[in-house]
N, C-alpha and C positions, 0 to 999 in steps of 0.2 A: 594526609589525603593523597591518593595516587594521582600521578599526572596522566595526561591523555594517552601518551604512548604506552604506558603500562596497562591502562584500562583496555586499550585495543588488543594488546597481547593476550590478556586474560579472556577477552571476548572471543578471540579467534580460537584459542585452545578449547573452549567449551563449545564453540560453534561446530568444530570438526566432529566432536563427540556427539553433538546434538542432532546430526543428520541421520542417525540411526534410531529406529524405534526402540523405546524402553517400555518396561512394564508399568512404571510409575513416572509421572512427570517429575523432573528435577529442576528445582529453582536455584538460581544463582543471582544474588543481588549485589550490585555495585553502586556505591554512591559516588557520583561524579562531582567535578569541581563546581558545577553550577547547581548542585543539590538535586538534580534529577535522578531518580532511582531507575535503573535498568534491570529488569528481571528476565533472565533467559530460561526457557524450559521447552521440553518436547511434549506436546499434547498427543494423546493416543486416541485415534479414531478407530475403535474396535470394529466397527461395521465394515471398514475397508482395510483393516490390518495395516494401518498407516500411522507412522510417527510424523508429526508436523512441528518442526522447530519454530518457535515464535520468540519475539522480544517485546516485552511490555515496557513502555516509557511512562513513568508515573510522575505527575506534577508535584513539586515540593509543597505546594499549597494544600495538598490533601484532596480527597475525593468527596464531592457533595452530590446531592440529588440532581443538581443542575449540570454536573460535569458531563461533557459530551464525549462519547467514544469515537475514535478514529481507527479504521482498519486500513493498513497500507500493504500494497502488493508490488513487489519489485519487478524490474525488467528481466528479460530472459538471460539466464546465466549458464546455459549449456550443462545443467545438472552438476556444476562444480561445487555448489553449496556456498553458504555465507552471504548470499545476496540480500537476505533480510536485514543484515547489519550494514549494508552499503549506502543507506540513506539516513544516517544518524543526524546529519545537520538539520534535516527536515523534521524528523520525529522528535528530536530534542527540543527544537524551537517550539513546536506545538505543545509539548509537555510543559515547557516554561510558561506558556500562555494559558495553562489550565486544562488542556485536553489530556485524556488518557489514550495513548496510542499503542496499538499492537501491530507489529510488522511480521508478516507471515513468510516463511521459507516455502515456496510452492514446489520447488523441484528438489528431489533427492536422487542419490546416485543410481538407484535402481530404475528410475523412470526412463522411458524411451525419449530420445531427443526429438524435438519437433521437426517435421519434414522440411527440407530445404527447397523442394520442388513441388509443383502442383498449386492449385488455387488455395491460398491460405485459409479462406473462410470455410473450406471443406476439410483440408488435410490437417489443420490445426485446431479444429473445433473441439476435439476431445481434450486437448490441453487446457483450453479455456474453461470447458465444463468441469474439469477436475479442479481448476482454480475456484470456480463458483462453489463447488462442494466444500473446498477448504475454507473459504470465507464463511459459508453458512455454519460449518462445524465450529470454527473459532468464535463466531458470534455467540453461539449457544454456550460455549465454555466461558466466555466473558460474562454472560448473564449469571452464571453460577458463581464465578469468582467475585464479580463486582455487580451485584444485583441492583444497586442504587444509582447506576449511571443513567443518563437521559437517553435511552435507546430510541426514543421518538425522533431524536436529532442525529442519528447515526450518520457518520461521514465515511465514505470510501474514497481512497486515493490510490492511483496506480500509475506506474511509469511504463510506457511501451507495452510489452506483452502483459504486464500487470494491469495496465490501463484497459486493455482489451477484456481482461477478466472482470474488472470492476464494471465496465459498461455492459457486459453480458449479464452480470448479476443484476444490474439496474433494469435490463430488459425483462428478465425472468421473475424478479422479485421487487417490483417498484415500490411496494408498500413497506419494505424493510429499511430503506435508506432515505434520509432527508436530502443529502447532497452527495454528488459523486464528482470527483475531480480527476481528469486525465492529464498526465504529463506526456503528451505527444504519442498517444496510442494511434495505431495506423490501420488496424484491420477490422475491428468490430464497430458497427455504427453506434454513434451516440443516440440514446433514446430520444425520440421526438415526443416529449411530454413535459409538462410543467412540474410534475412530481415523479421522481426526485429532481431537484435543481441540478443542472449540469454546467460544469465549468471546465474549460480545457486550455492548457498552455501549449503552444505549438512551437516547434523548433524552426530554425532558419535553413535546415539542410535536408530534411526528409519530408516527403508528402504522404498524406493519408490516401488510402485506396478510395476509389470512386464510391460515393454514397456514405462514407464514414462521417464526414462533417456535414452539419446542417447548412442549408442555404441561408442567405441573409433573411429571407422571409420567415423561414422556420426558426431562426434564432430569435427574431422579434416575436413571433407567435407564442413560443414556448419559454421565452426568457432564458435562453441558452447563451452563455458568455464564452466567446472564443478570443483568445489573446495570443498574438504572435510575438515571440521573443526575437528581435532582430539580430541579436548577437550571441545566441545560445544554440548549440547543436544538439542533436538528438541524444548523443552520448555524454552530454555535459549537464546532466540533471541529477547525478548521484554525488557521493562524497568527493569524487575527483574534480568536480566543478570548481573553478576559482571562487574565492570568497565573495566577490561582487555578484557573481551569478547566483550563488546560494542565497544571498541576501535578497536579490530581486525575486527569486521564486518564492521564498518565504513570505515576502511582503504581499505578493499577489494572493497566496493561499490565505493569509490572515484576513485580507480585505474581503475576499469572497466569503469566508466562513462567518465573518462578522456582519455581513449585509443580510 
């Protein structure tokens, strides 16, 4: 059985190729040491002439009708590619606990970079809207590939810019997700509603824009949960985070998902 370093090397080699659209999806399956199956492929959204690289993390226990799907959206990576593989600690842990996780590569090399100046809610809106379309397309592809998953309990998770995409999806399509989790998104307001359920982990070094986070009264009214991580920075939520911080984040996610 391959070790972790060899697995990462294979993933990266296919990741680079996967950033370009293909006529047919290409599956690569790798059985990791913990029995989680990772399947890499590029989905083709013909309506937008866009290839969308994704990574499926499948539980070793198999897929049942009660199995809950999770869609993950990465933080901004300046179109360098491979960001959908940069949160493997999170996706693998969820798969080990019985979830089917798909991580989406939202940016490809031909995309425009997000503007560095101007009001983010205005100049970056198209980036988040593209992410919403990506999520919607991948969700429909999941329904085709895995029709027996429990889509009524769909979970969206996103870090930073990916969290903004997830929250915008929740604003526009509240009926499609049961729970949405933000890892320190900063620009798009958390939906003020009891459905979907909203949970957010906040960093200790970056603040959200005004109006993004609900007031204490709104948190109570809509059952929104906000947790500040006192020792974790904004950029310490992917695979570069120390093991103890990865464990802390994973524990919070599982606690919220199980409640």
